[in-house]
MMTF fields as JSON, N, C-alpha, C and O atoms, coordinates in Angstrom:
{
  "mmtfVersion": "1.0.0",
  "mmtfProducer": "UNKNOWN",
  "numBonds": 339,
  "numAtoms": 340,
  "numGroups": 85,
  "numChains": 1,
  "numModels": 1,
  "chainsPerModel": [1],
  "groupsPerChain": [85],
  "chainIdList": ["A"],
  "bondAtomList": [4, 2, 8, 6, 12, 10, 16, 14, 20, 18, 24, 22, 28, 26, 32, 30, 36, 34, 40, 38, 44, 42, 48, 46, 52, 50, 56, 54, 60, 58, 64, 62, 68, 66, 72, 70, 76, 74, 80, 78, 84, 82, 88, 86, 92, 90, 96, 94, 100, 98, 104, 102, 108, 106, 112, 110, 116, 114, 120, 118, 124, 122, 128, 126, 132, 130, 136, 134, 140, 138, 144, 142, 148, 146, 152, 150, 156, 154, 160, 158, 164, 162, 168, 166, 172, 170, 176, 174, 180, 178, 184, 182, 188, 186, 192, 190, 196, 194, 200, 198, 204, 202, 208, 206, 212, 210, 216, 214, 220, 218, 224, 222, 228, 226, 232, 230, 236, 234, 240, 238, 244, 242, 248, 246, 252, 250, 256, 254, 260, 258, 264, 262, 268, 266, 272, 270, 276, 274, 280, 278, 284, 282, 288, 286, 292, 290, 296, 294, 300, 298, 304, 302, 308, 306, 312, 310, 316, 314, 320, 318, 324, 322, 328, 326, 332, 330, 336, 334],
  "bondOrderList": [1, 1, 1, 1, 1, 1, 1, 1, 1, 1, 1, 1, 1, 1, 1, 1, 1, 1, 1, 1, 1, 1, 1, 1, 1, 1, 1, 1, 1, 1, 1, 1, 1, 1, 1, 1, 1, 1, 1, 1, 1, 1, 1, 1, 1, 1, 1, 1, 1, 1, 1, 1, 1, 1, 1, 1, 1, 1, 1, 1, 1, 1, 1, 1, 1, 1, 1, 1, 1, 1, 1, 1, 1, 1, 1, 1, 1, 1, 1, 1, 1, 1, 1, 1],
  "groupList": [{"groupName": "MET", "atomNameList": ["N", "CA", "C", "O"], "elementList": ["N", "C", "C", "O"], "formalChargeList": [0, 0, 0, 0], "bondAtomList": [1, 0, 2, 1, 3, 2], "bondOrderList": [1, 1, 2], "singleLetterCode": "M", "chemCompType": "L-PEPTIDE LINKING"}, {"groupName": "THR", "atomNameList": ["N", "CA", "C", "O"], "elementList": ["N", "C", "C", "O"], "formalChargeList": [0, 0, 0, 0], "bondAtomList": [1, 0, 2, 1, 3, 2], "bondOrderList": [1, 1, 2], "singleLetterCode": "T", "chemCompType": "L-PEPTIDE LINKING"}, {"groupName": "LEU", "atomNameList": ["N", "CA", "C", "O"], "elementList": ["N", "C", "C", "O"], "formalChargeList": [0, 0, 0, 0], "bondAtomList": [1, 0, 2, 1, 3, 2], "bondOrderList": [1, 1, 2], "singleLetterCode": "L", "chemCompType": "L-PEPTIDE LINKING"}, {"groupName": "GLY", "atomNameList": ["N", "CA", "C", "O"], "elementList": ["N", "C", "C", "O"], "formalChargeList": [0, 0, 0, 0], "bondAtomList": [1, 0, 2, 1, 3, 2], "bondOrderList": [1, 1, 2], "singleLetterCode": "G", "chemCompType": "PEPTIDE LINKING"}, {"groupName": "ALA", "atomNameList": ["N", "CA", "C", "O"], "elementList": ["N", "C", "C", "O"], "formalChargeList": [0, 0, 0, 0], "bondAtomList": [1, 0, 2, 1, 3, 2], "bondOrderList": [1, 1, 2], "singleLetterCode": "A", "chemCompType": "L-PEPTIDE LINKING"}, {"groupName": "SER", "atomNameList": ["N", "CA", "C", "O"], "elementList": ["N", "C", "C", "O"], "formalChargeList": [0, 0, 0, 0], "bondAtomList": [1, 0, 2, 1, 3, 2], "bondOrderList": [1, 1, 2], "singleLetterCode": "S", "chemCompType": "L-PEPTIDE LINKING"}, {"groupName": "PHE", "atomNameList": ["N", "CA", "C", "O"], "elementList": ["N", "C", "C", "O"], "formalChargeList": [0, 0, 0, 0], "bondAtomList": [1, 0, 2, 1, 3, 2], "bondOrderList": [1, 1, 2], "singleLetterCode": "F", "chemCompType": "L-PEPTIDE LINKING"}, {"groupName": "ARG", "atomNameList": ["N", "CA", "C", "O"], "elementList": ["N", "C", "C", "O"], "formalChargeList": [0, 0, 0, 0], "bondAtomList": [1, 0, 2, 1, 3, 2], "bondOrderList": [1, 1, 2], "singleLetterCode": "R", "chemCompType": "L-PEPTIDE LINKING"}, {"groupName": "PRO", "atomNameList": ["N", "CA", "C", "O"], "elementList": ["N", "C", "C", "O"], "formalChargeList": [0, 0, 0, 0], "bondAtomList": [1, 0, 2, 1, 3, 2], "bondOrderList": [1, 1, 2], "singleLetterCode": "P", "chemCompType": "L-PEPTIDE LINKING"}, {"groupName": "ASP", "atomNameList": ["N", "CA", "C", "O"], "elementList": ["N", "C", "C", "O"], "formalChargeList": [0, 0, 0, 0], "bondAtomList": [1, 0, 2, 1, 3, 2], "bondOrderList": [1, 1, 2], "singleLetterCode": "D", "chemCompType": "L-PEPTIDE LINKING"}, {"groupName": "TYR", "atomNameList": ["N", "CA", "C", "O"], "elementList": ["N", "C", "C", "O"], "formalChargeList": [0, 0, 0, 0], "bondAtomList": [1, 0, 2, 1, 3, 2], "bondOrderList": [1, 1, 2], "singleLetterCode": "Y", "chemCompType": "L-PEPTIDE LINKING"}, {"groupName": "VAL", "atomNameList": ["N", "CA", "C", "O"], "elementList": ["N", "C", "C", "O"], "formalChargeList": [0, 0, 0, 0], "bondAtomList": [1, 0, 2, 1, 3, 2], "bondOrderList": [1, 1, 2], "singleLetterCode": "V", "chemCompType": "L-PEPTIDE LINKING"}, {"groupName": "LYS", "atomNameList": ["N", "CA", "C", "O"], "elementList": ["N", "C", "C", "O"], "formalChargeList": [0, 0, 0, 0], "bondAtomList": [1, 0, 2, 1, 3, 2], "bondOrderList": [1, 1, 2], "singleLetterCode": "K", "chemCompType": "L-PEPTIDE LINKING"}, {"groupName": "GLN", "atomNameList": ["N", "CA", "C", "O"], "elementList": ["N", "C", "C", "O"], "formalChargeList": [0, 0, 0, 0], "bondAtomList": [1, 0, 2, 1, 3, 2], "bondOrderList": [1, 1, 2], "singleLetterCode": "Q", "chemCompType": "L-PEPTIDE LINKING"}, {"groupName": "ILE", "atomNameList": ["N", "CA", "C", "O"], "elementList": ["N", "C", "C", "O"], "formalChargeList": [0, 0, 0, 0], "bondAtomList": [1, 0, 2, 1, 3, 2], "bondOrderList": [1, 1, 2], "singleLetterCode": "I", "chemCompType": "L-PEPTIDE LINKING"}, {"groupName": "HIS", "atomNameList": ["N", "CA", "C", "O"], "elementList": ["N", "C", "C", "O"], "formalChargeList": [0, 0, 0, 0], "bondAtomList": [1, 0, 2, 1, 3, 2], "bondOrderList": [1, 1, 2], "singleLetterCode": "H", "chemCompType": "L-PEPTIDE LINKING"}, {"groupName": "ASN", "atomNameList": ["N", "CA", "C", "O"], "elementList": ["N", "C", "C", "O"], "formalChargeList": [0, 0, 0, 0], "bondAtomList": [1, 0, 2, 1, 3, 2], "bondOrderList": [1, 1, 2], "singleLetterCode": "N", "chemCompType": "L-PEPTIDE LINKING"}, {"groupName": "TRP", "atomNameList": ["N", "CA", "C", "O"], "elementList": ["N", "C", "C", "O"], "formalChargeList": [0, 0, 0, 0], "bondAtomList": [1, 0, 2, 1, 3, 2], "bondOrderList": [1, 1, 2], "singleLetterCode": "W", "chemCompType": "L-PEPTIDE LINKING"}, {"groupName": "GLU", "atomNameList": ["N", "CA", "C", "O"], "elementList": ["N", "C", "C", "O"], "formalChargeList": [0, 0, 0, 0], "bondAtomList": [1, 0, 2, 1, 3, 2], "bondOrderList": [1, 1, 2], "singleLetterCode": "E", "chemCompType": "L-PEPTIDE LINKING"}],
  "groupTypeList": [0, 1, 2, 3, 4, 4, 0, 5, 5, 4, 6, 4, 4, 7, 5, 1, 2, 8, 1, 9, 1, 7, 6, 10, 11, 8, 12, 4, 4, 9, 3, 5, 13, 13, 13, 14, 4, 7, 2, 1, 4, 4, 3, 9, 12, 13, 9, 8, 4, 2, 14, 15, 5, 0, 11, 16, 1, 8, 13, 4, 11, 17, 6, 1, 5, 3, 1, 8, 18, 13, 11, 7, 13, 7, 11, 18, 13, 1, 4, 13, 7, 4, 4, 3, 12],
  "groupIdList": [1, 2, 3, 4, 5, 6, 7, 8, 9, 10, 11, 12, 13, 14, 15, 16, 17, 18, 19, 20, 21, 22, 23, 24, 25, 26, 27, 28, 29, 30, 31, 32, 33, 34, 35, 36, 37, 38, 39, 40, 41, 42, 43, 44, 45, 46, 47, 48, 49, 50, 51, 52, 53, 54, 55, 56, 57, 58, 59, 60, 61, 62, 63, 64, 65, 66, 67, 68, 69, 70, 71, 72, 73, 74, 75, 76, 77, 78, 79, 80, 81, 82, 83, 84, 85],
  "secStructList": [7, 7, 2, 2, 2, 2, 2, 2, 2, 2, 2, 2, 1, 1, 1, 1, 1, 7, 6, 6, 7, 7, 7, 7, 7, 7, 7, 7, 7, 2, 2, 2, 2, 2, 2, 2, 2, 2, 2, 2, 2, 6, 6, 7, 7, 2, 2, 2, 2, 2, 2, 2, 2, 2, 2, 6, 1, 7, 7, 7, 7, 7, 7, 7, 1, 1, 7, 2, 2, 2, 2, 2, 2, 2, 2, 2, 2, 2, 2, 2, 2, 2, 6, 6, 7],
  "xCoordList": [-11.153, -10.719, -11.661, -12.328, -11.764, -12.459, -11.09, -9.938, -11.596, -10.983, -10.043, -8.853, -10.739, -10.549, -9.711, -8.771, -9.776, -8.471, -7.195, -6.03, -7.609, -6.544, -5.739, -4.526, -6.304, -5.798, -4.864, -3.794, -5.433, -5.034, -3.838, -2.882, -3.977, -2.802, -1.546, -0.476, -2.161, -0.494, 0.049, 1.228, -1.174, 0.136, 0.538, 1.451, 0.167, 0.668, 1.734, 2.564, 1.964, 3.085, 4.142, 5.28, 3.926, 5.108, 5.209, 5.936, 4.684, 4.8, 5.217, 5.265, 5.487, 6.076, 5.009, 5.259, 3.503, 2.297, 2.44, 3.21, 1.372, 1.72, 0.383, -0.656, 0.637, -0.037, -1.443, -2.056, -2.194, -3.29, -3.917, -4.707, -3.503, -3.939, -5.134, -5.078, -6.319, -7.307, -7.417, -6.676, -8.075, -8.268, -10.396, -11.281, -10.565, -11.945, -12.76, -12.48, -13.827, -14.495, -16.126, -16.811, -16.341, -17.488, -18.835, -18.845, -19.892, -21.025, -21.441, -21.171, -22.111, -22.206, -23.89, -24.87, -23.633, -24.816, -25.932, -25.747, -27.342, -28.565, -28.818, -29.383, -28.335, -28.43, -27.75, -28.236, -26.551, -25.662, -26.358, -26.491, -26.793, -27.644, -28.765, -28.7, -29.382, -30.881, -30.347, -31.217, -29.165, -28.796, -28.014, -27.821, -27.752, -27.098, -28.388, -28.515, -29.369, -30.83, -31.42, -31.263, -31.999, -32.583, -31.335, -31.628, -30.187, -29.413, -29.707, -30.244, -29.497, -29.618, -30.989, -30.963, -31.951, -33.388, -33.388, -33.959, -32.641, -32.964, -32.031, -32.016, -31.016, -30.809, -28.912, -28.063, -28.651, -27.387, -26.507, -26.87, -25.185, -24.587, -22.951, -22.152, -22.769, -21.542, -21.373, -20.324, -22.52, -22.287, -22.507, -21.95, -23.619, -23.797, -22.33, -21.918, -21.883, -20.187, -19.303, -18.644, -19.299, -18.847, -18.513, -17.482, -19.954, -20.303, -20.181, -19.424, -20.557, -20.296, -19.158, -18.933, -18.128, -16.659, -16.214, -15.226, -16.643, -16.4, -16.723, -15.966, -18.024, -18.602, -17.603, -17.213, -17.132, -16.464, -14.956, -14.255, -14.554, -13.114, -12.982, -13.86, -11.715, -11.527, -11.241, -10.801, -11.762, -11.764, -11.103, -10.751, -10.87, -9.954, -11.677, -12.789, -11.103, -12.184, -11.787, -10.88, -12.275, -12.102, -12.868, -14.091, -11.922, -12.905, -12.329, -11.282, -13.012, -12.761, -13.951, -14.02, -14.778, -15.105, -15.661, -15.608, -16.131, -16.758, -15.559, -14.458, -15.985, -15.202, -14.063, -13.995, -13.198, -12.393, -12.976, -12.32, -14.029, -14.423, -15.785, -16.189, -16.432, -17.312, -16.008, -15.843, -15.504, -14.086, -13.757, -13.851, -13.37, -13.216, -13.964, -13.485, -15.315, -16.404, -16.75, -16.982, -16.855, -16.71, -15.565, -15.838, -14.356, -13.28, -13.433, -12.999, -14.153, -14.578, -15.361, -15.034, -16.705, -17.205, -17.018, -17.344, -16.384, -15.491, -14.769, -14.933, -13.831, -12.689, -13.912, -13.735, -15.235, -15.868, -16.414, -16.683, -16.884, -17.6, -16.527, -16.655, -15.326, -14.012, -13.868, -13.616, -14.061, -13.562, -14.877, -14.726, -15.966, -17.484, -18.118, -19.098, -17.794, -18.659, -20.228, -20.908],
  "yCoordList": [-93.29, -93.502, -94.237, -95.124, -93.98, -94.909, -95.713, -95.293, -96.853, -97.681, -97.048, -97.334, -96.219, -95.351, -94.328, -93.972, -93.747, -92.8, -93.531, -93.186, -94.498, -95.026, -95.624, -95.749, -95.998, -96.392, -95.427, -95.722, -94.243, -93.031, -92.255, -91.757, -92.173, -91.764, -92.885, -92.588, -94.299, -95.161, -95.205, -95.513, -94.746, -94.884, -93.15, -93.024, -92.208, -90.99, -90.92, -90.052, -91.818, -91.413, -92.283, -92.126, -93.29, -94.035, -93.323, -93.819, -92.593, -92.0, -90.347, -89.737, -89.912, -88.417, -87.441, -86.33, -88.081, -87.203, -86.471, -86.704, -85.481, -84.214, -84.848, -85.409, -84.663, -85.449, -85.176, -85.893, -83.933, -83.78, -84.033, -83.255, -85.217, -85.768, -86.597, -87.329, -86.285, -86.985, -88.194, -88.038, -89.131, -90.34, -90.376, -90.712, -90.142, -90.336, -91.748, -92.912, -91.233, -92.454, -92.067, -91.069, -92.92, -92.831, -92.966, -93.845, -92.075, -92.289, -93.572, -94.505, -93.677, -95.466, -95.641, -94.911, -96.533, -97.048, -97.456, -98.346, -97.107, -96.987, -98.558, -98.844, -99.12, -100.955, -100.802, -101.09, -100.264, -100.44, -99.771, -100.353, -98.526, -97.895, -98.699, -98.849, -98.984, -99.715, -101.12, -101.656, -101.716, -102.963, -102.504, -103.221, -101.478, -100.89, -100.454, -100.667, -99.908, -99.654, -100.976, -101.015, -101.892, -103.14, -104.063, -104.485, -104.182, -104.53, -103.727, -104.407, -102.699, -101.461, -102.286, -103.137, -101.856, -102.092, -103.265, -103.371, -104.424, -105.8, -105.685, -106.662, -104.268, -104.466, -105.039, -104.968, -105.592, -105.614, -104.16, -103.159, -104.244, -103.141, -103.789, -102.897, -104.525, -105.223, -105.053, -104.63, -105.435, -105.765, -104.478, -104.288, -103.397, -102.087, -101.458, -100.895, -101.402, -100.44, -101.312, -100.598, -102.442, -103.222, -102.527, -102.069, -102.655, -102.197, -100.624, -100.28, -99.977, -98.467, -98.207, -97.051, -98.89, -98.606, -99.098, -98.511, -99.944, -100.647, -99.353, -98.906, -99.071, -97.814, -96.709, -96.403, -96.082, -95.487, -95.347, -94.354, -96.708, -96.42, -96.001, -96.195, -95.375, -94.732, -96.102, -96.988, -95.981, -96.638, -96.09, -94.922, -97.527, -96.658, -96.543, -96.785, -96.046, -95.818, -96.39, -95.829, -97.219, -97.789, -97.385, -97.241, -97.157, -96.836, -97.575, -97.235, -98.703, -99.838, -100.006, -101.031, -98.918, -98.987, -97.268, -96.168, -97.739, -96.463, -95.86, -96.385, -94.8, -93.848, -93.263, -93.525, -92.412, -91.831, -90.52, -89.982, -89.697, -88.956, -89.302, -88.381, -90.52, -90.854, -91.114, -90.262, -91.887, -91.819, -90.553, -90.342, -89.725, -88.324, -87.286, -86.523, -87.503, -87.185, -87.956, -87.264, -89.126, -89.333, -89.463, -89.642, -89.436, -89.126, -87.324, -87.075, -86.505, -85.434, -85.378, -84.799, -86.235, -86.21, -86.603, -86.022, -87.788, -88.332, -87.338, -87.111, -86.631, -85.497, -84.463, -83.814, -84.512, -83.209, -83.472, -82.555, -85.273, -85.807, -85.382, -84.555, -86.142, -86.223, -84.666, -84.41, -83.949, -82.442, -81.681, -80.592, -82.413, -81.916, -81.272, -80.65, -81.215, -80.363, -80.745, -79.849],
  "zCoordList": [171.606, 170.074, 169.311, 169.844, 168.241, 167.337, 166.715, 166.597, 166.413, 165.806, 164.436, 164.303, 163.537, 162.134, 162.801, 162.09, 163.964, 164.435, 164.899, 164.702, 165.488, 165.962, 164.935, 165.102, 163.907, 162.663, 161.937, 161.405, 162.0, 161.065, 161.953, 161.359, 163.673, 164.449, 163.795, 163.265, 164.07, 163.896, 162.666, 162.494, 161.218, 160.265, 160.025, 159.209, 160.429, 160.497, 161.273, 161.003, 162.422, 163.104, 162.508, 162.952, 161.455, 160.997, 159.275, 158.414, 159.135, 157.606, 157.911, 158.979, 156.54, 156.816, 156.35, 155.883, 156.561, 156.382, 157.866, 158.797, 157.704, 158.658, 160.045, 159.695, 161.124, 161.905, 162.14, 162.93, 161.364, 161.486, 160.165, 159.632, 159.644, 158.171, 158.807, 159.795, 157.938, 158.068, 156.94, 155.97, 156.943, 155.868, 155.214, 156.002, 154.377, 154.07, 154.524, 154.238, 155.307, 155.699, 155.035, 155.261, 154.402, 153.046, 154.092, 154.954, 153.942, 154.5, 154.734, 153.977, 155.783, 156.083, 155.121, 154.972, 154.814, 154.266, 154.752, 155.581, 154.546, 155.077, 155.894, 156.95, 155.185, 155.628, 157.446, 158.54, 157.05, 158.527, 159.724, 160.8, 159.49, 159.836, 160.747, 161.967, 160.228, 160.449, 161.223, 161.909, 161.204, 161.5, 162.999, 163.981, 162.857, 164.613, 165.129, 166.335, 164.56, 164.758, 165.582, 166.802, 164.993, 165.357, 166.471, 167.589, 165.923, 167.326, 168.697, 169.572, 168.935, 169.844, 170.504, 171.393, 169.917, 170.348, 171.024, 172.11, 170.348, 170.781, 172.045, 172.794, 172.459, 174.005, 173.749, 174.638, 172.263, 171.963, 171.99, 171.373, 172.886, 173.087, 172.06, 171.774, 171.827, 171.892, 170.047, 169.56, 169.228, 168.061, 167.183, 166.102, 167.944, 167.262, 167.638, 166.624, 168.144, 168.597, 167.292, 166.536, 167.107, 166.511, 165.129, 164.637, 164.673, 163.432, 163.291, 162.383, 163.746, 164.23, 164.267, 163.909, 164.603, 164.189, 162.922, 162.482, 162.276, 161.055, 159.737, 158.875, 160.024, 159.411, 159.391, 158.264, 160.337, 160.837, 160.537, 160.727, 159.96, 159.467, 157.955, 157.114, 157.713, 156.055, 155.9, 156.632, 154.299, 153.015, 152.121, 151.954, 151.23, 149.785, 149.273, 149.741, 148.094, 147.004, 145.586, 144.971, 145.173, 143.819, 142.65, 142.665, 141.369, 140.217, 139.253, 138.702, 138.966, 138.035, 136.749, 136.071, 136.573, 135.366, 134.901, 135.451, 133.74, 133.133, 132.044, 131.883, 131.44, 130.542, 131.594, 132.795, 130.836, 131.568, 131.821, 132.712, 131.376, 131.854, 132.852, 133.563, 132.899, 133.895, 135.203, 136.076, 135.172, 136.303, 136.933, 138.142, 136.062, 136.382, 137.344, 138.183, 136.947, 137.734, 138.852, 139.843, 139.008, 140.381, 141.157, 142.344, 140.896, 141.133, 142.226, 143.351, 141.33, 141.646, 142.921, 143.958, 142.626, 143.549, 144.861, 145.897, 144.672, 145.928, 146.616, 147.815, 145.764, 146.473, 147.221, 148.252, 146.365, 147.199, 148.189, 148.965, 148.607, 149.839, 150.802, 151.706, 150.443, 151.484, 152.205, 153.382, 151.339, 151.609, 152.655, 153.21, 152.739, 153.284, 152.442, 152.851, 151.1, 150.512, 149.758, 149.259]
}
């Protein structure tokens, strides 16, 4: 079980959310994927696993700038990505 899945399960167990609730995990930045690849190629097994668990942990998405219309559009885009669309 990944750290994100464990956190989601622990949160769901303490809340009134359905147990099948899933939280949004944004797509990992290319830099993190490159770092994982470099560390793996260098024979490191622990650090790539830690980075992988970090990028697969559900994240909050903050909307702190822009016009109301721009924020609305970004919220819709984020919701679509979270829904897998």
